[in-house]
C-alpha positions in Angstrom: -27.1 37.8 -8.3 -29.5 36.1 -5.9 -27.9 33.0 -6.5 -24.9 34.0 -6.2 -25.2 36.0 -3.0 -27.2 32.4 -2.0 -23.8 30.6 -3.3 -21.5 32.3 -1.2 -23.1 32.0 1.3 -22.8 28.2 1.0 -19.2 28.1 1.0 -19.3 30.7 3.6 -20.6 28.4 5.4 -18.8 24.7 4.9 -15.1 26.9 5.0 -16.6 28.2 7.7 -18.1 24.0 9.5 -14.6 22.5 7.6 -12.3 25.3 9.5 -13.8 25.1 12.6 -13.9 20.9 12.4 -10.4 21.4 12.0 -10.0 23.3 14.7 -11.4 21.9 16.5 -10.1 18.2 16.4 -6.2 19.8 16.8 -7.0 21.2 19.9 -8.1 17.1 20.5 -5.0 16.2 19.5 -3.4 19.3 21.7 -4.9 17.8 24.2 -4.0 13.9 23.3 -1.0 14.5 23.1 0.0 16.2 26.2 -2.1 14.2 28.2 0.8 11.4 27.1 3.0 14.1 30.3 0.3 13.0 32.9 2.1 9.1 32.9 3.9 8.1 35.9 7.0 7.5 34.0 6.8 4.0 36.0 3.9 1.8 35.1 3.1 4.3 31.8 6.3 6.2 29.9 5.8 9.8 30.7 5.9 11.6 27.1 6.5 15.2 27.0 7.8 18.2 23.7 9.7 20.3 24.7 7.6 22.7 21.3 4.3 20.9 20.4 3.3 22.3 16.5 0.0 21.5 14.8 -0.2 22.3 11.5 -2.2 21.3 7.8 -5.5 23.3 8.0 -7.3 22.0 5.9 -7.0 19.0 4.3 -3.3 17.3 7.2 -2.9 17.2 11.3 1.0 17.4 11.4 2.0 17.0 14.9 5.8 18.2 15.6 6.5 17.5 18.9 10.5 19.5 19.2 12.4 18.0 22.0 10.7 14.9 23.0 11.8 13.3 26.2 10.3 9.9 27.4 10.4 9.0 30.7 10.2 5.3 32.1 11.2 3.8 34.6 14.6 5.1 35.4 15.4 4.8 31.3 15.2 8.1 29.6 14.7 8.6 25.3 15.5 11.6 23.5 14.9 12.7 20.7 15.2 16.1 18.3 11.8 16.1 17.0 9.1 13.4 15.3 6.3 14.6 13.2 3.8 13.0 12.7 1.2 13.4 9.9 -2.4 11.5 9.0 -5.3 13.3 6.1 -8.0 14.9 7.6 -10.5 12.1 5.2 -7.9 9.4 6.6 -6.9 9.7 9.9 -6.2 5.5 10.6 -2.9 5.7 8.8 -0.4 8.4 9.7 3.3 8.8 8.4 5.9 10.1 11.0 9.4 11.3 10.2 12.3 11.8 13.0 15.6 14.0 13.5 18.3 12.4 14.3 20.1 11.8 17.6 18.4 9.4 20.2 19.9 9.4 23.2 19.5 7.1 26.3 20.1 7.6 29.5 19.7 4.8 32.6 20.1 7.0 35.8 20.3 3.0 36.9 23.0 0.9 35.6 25.2 4.5 34.5 24.6 3.6 30.9 24.4 6.3 28.1 23.8 5.3 23.8 23.1 8.1 20.9 21.6 6.8 17.9 22.7 8.6 14.4 20.6 8.6 11.6 20.6 10.1 8.5 16.9 9.2 6.9 14.0 7.4 9.7 10.5 7.2 8.7 7.4 5.4 10.6 4.1 4.4 8.7 0.6 2.7 10.8 -2.1 1.8 9.2 -4.9 0.5 10.3 -8.4 -1.8 9.9 -10.6 -0.2 11.8 -9.2 -0.6 15.1 -6.8 -3.6 14.4 -3.1 -3.1 12.7 -3.1 -3.3 9.5 0.2 -1.9 9.0 3.2 -1.0 11.5 6.7 0.3 9.6 9.7 1.9 10.4 13.3 2.0 8.0 16.2 3.9 8.7 19.1 4.6 6.8 23.4 5.3 8.3 22.0 4.2 11.6 25.3 4.8 13.6 24.9 3.2 17.4 27.3 5.3 20.0 28.4 4.3 23.7 28.4 8.0 25.2 30.0 7.3 28.3 32.8 8.5 27.9 32.8 10.3 24.6 31.1 8.2 21.5 33.3 4.3 21.2 31.1 3.0 18.4 29.0 -1.0 19.0 27.9 -1.5 15.5 26.4 0.5 12.3 24.6 -0.7 9.7 23.1 1.6 6.6 20.8 0.5 6.0 17.3 -2.0 8.1 13.5 -1.4 8.7 11.1 -3.4 10.7 7.8 -4.0 9.3 4.4 -5.4 11.8 1.7 -6.9 8.9 -2.1 -8.0 9.9 -2.2 -11.9 9.4 -6.1 -11.8 8.2 -6.4 -14.7 7.7 -6.1 -15.7 11.8 -8.7 -13.3 12.8 -11.2 -13.8 15.3 -13.6 -10.5 15.3 -15.9 -13.2 18.0 -13.0 -13.1 20.1 -11.5 -10.3 19.4 -8.0 -11.5 17.9 -6.3 -10.9 16.0 -2.3 -11.9 14.7 0.8 -10.6 13.4 3.8 -10.6 11.6 7.5 -9.4 12.3 10.2 -9.6 10.3 13.1 -6.9 10.4 16.1 -7.3 9.0 20.3 -5.2 8.7 22.1 -4.7 6.1 26.0 -3.9 6.4 26.5 -4.3 10.2 29.8 -3.5 12.0 29.8 -4.1 14.9 33.6 -4.1 16.4 33.1 -5.2 20.0 31.6 -8.7 18.1 34.6 -8.9 15.8 31.4 -7.6 12.7 32.6 -6.9 10.0 29.6 -6.9 7.3 27.3 -8.8 8.7 23.6 -9.0 8.4 21.1 -9.5 10.8 17.2 -10.6 10.5 13.7 -11.4 12.9 11.0 -12.7 11.8 8.2 -14.1 14.2 4.1 -14.1 14.1 2.7 -12.8 17.4 -0.4 -14.7 17.8 -3.8 -14.8 20.8 -3.3 -10.1 20.0 -6.3 -8.2 21.0 -8.2 -6.8 17.6 -7.9 -3.2 19.6 -5.3 -1.2 19.8 -6.3 1.5 22.8 -6.3 -1.6 24.7 -2.2 -2.2 24.1 -2.4 0.4 26.8 -4.5 -1.1 29.2 -2.2 -3.1 32.3 -3.9 -6.3 32.1 -2.9 -6.5 28.1 -0.7 -9.8 29.0 -3.0 -11.4 31.5 -5.3 -11.1 28.7 -2.9 -12.2 25.4 -1.8 -15.0 27.7 -5.6 -16.3 28.6 -6.4 -15.8 25.2 -3.2 -18.4 24.7 -1.3 -15.3 22.6 2.4 -17.7 21.5 5.5 -15.5 19.6 6.3 -18.2 17.5 10.1 -17.1 16.2 10.4 -18.4 12.4 13.6 -17.3 12.7 16.1 -14.6 14.7 19.4 -15.3 12.7 22.6 -13.1 11.9 25.7 -14.2 9.4 29.3 -13.1 8.8 30.8 -14.6 6.0 30.3 -17.8 6.7 30.0 -17.3 10.1 26.2 -17.5 11.2 23.9 -17.7 14.4 19.6 -19.0 14.1 17.4 -19.3 17.1 13.9 -20.7 16.3 11.2 -21.4 18.8 8.0 -20.7 20.7 7.3 -18.5 23.5 4.4 -17.7 25.5 3.4 -17.9 29.0 1.8 -19.5 32.0 -0.8 -19.2 34.0 1.0 -17.1 36.3 2.5 -14.8 34.0 6.4 -17.0 33.6 8.0 -17.5 29.6 7.8 -20.8 28.9 8.5 -22.8 25.0 11.9 -23.9 23.6 14.3 -22.4 21.2 16.6 -23.9 18.9 20.5 -22.3 18.8 22.5 -22.9 16.0 25.8 -20.9 15.5 28.9 -21.2 13.6 31.8 -19.2 14.6 30.1 -17.3 18.0 31.9 -19.7 19.9 35.1 -18.2 19.4 33.8 -14.6 19.1 33.3 -14.7 22.4 36.1 -15.5 23.4 36.3 -15.3 27.2 33.7 -13.8 28.0 31.7 -16.3 28.2 33.8 -18.9 30.7 33.6 -22.4 28.6 31.5 -24.4 30.9 28.6 -21.4 30.3 29.4 -21.8 26.2 28.7 -25.2 25.7 25.8 -25.3 27.9 23.8 -22.7 25.9 25.2 -23.7 23.0 26.4 -26.9 22.1 29.2 -29.2 21.3 30.5 -28.6 18.4 29.7 -30.9 15.2 32.1 -32.6 12.5 31.7 -29.5 9.8 32.3 -26.9 13.3 28.9 -25.9 13.7 26.9 -25.8 17.0 23.4 -26.7 18.0 21.7 -26.1 21.7 17.7 -27.0 22.9 17.0 -23.8 25.2 13.7 -25.3 27.0 11.8 -22.5 29.8 9.2 -23.6 32.3 7.8 -21.7 35.2 10.3 -19.3 34.3 13.5 -21.3 34.7 16.0 -21.4 31.1 17.3 -25.4 31.1 19.6 -27.0 29.1 18.9 -30.4 29.4 18.4 -30.7 32.9 20.7 -28.2 34.2 18.5 -24.6 35.1 20.6 -21.6 33.7 18.6 -19.5 35.1 14.9 -17.8 36.6 13.5 -15.0 34.4 11.1 -13.3 36.5 6.9 -13.2 35.6 5.3 -10.6 33.2 2.0 -10.3 34.2 
């Protein structure tokens, strides 16, 4: 009998301790989410929830933000609900589900749009504090301009995006990591660009990143990335619709003043015809080049000190990014 009483006391203490730890952790999570509303919405995005719930006891943390709003400068984004879930014993892996729609408005330009979908799921996993993988997958996406009614901008049957760690490029001594980016969209329809059954994809490597995600909100992050020799190697930004296509590849970075520098190669077929008169003829040749014998175009664009060049001709200036 005495052993049973002792066992009961031990079980009670374990349950009480576990419950207390779960309640403490859930309260810390709540405070962290609520603190996002204290941001100024300019240098750091301001995030608020119309309703915030923390559930999942005893083995999960389910963070449910209903009526999520994000404000950054003149841009405001709102989504119906976001639910993020993590296992108590593995908090570095998070699964999230978002409920449509996502609305975006710009107070400066007056633009308004809405993104609808059937399913949208995201996942994130860390190795220590280094990103191991971040993925977003969605089905039946529809983007509408909503300034005056619903006007279709584009839709796709499926889209996904992935950021994946490149372990062999991790430099623990310098605290640097590299990520591979891959994204695609299938069955793209965009009436404004005369795309009826298109496909798009992006492949890129990003080097010189901090291997600690806690530093990613630091205003000096871009400066450190530049000092570490960080680059974006664009393997290919591709889009095609039948036998017509566009493909952009190259490398981009920042100079000591934070101005974009690098080189991009643009190949296309059918894009000039799709642009029509929306872009003046002299600009089309400067940006896309001249046609070859097979009807395709090619051009090399250089960026130096933030200035965009086609050959020796400046096309525009990009502002410093840090």
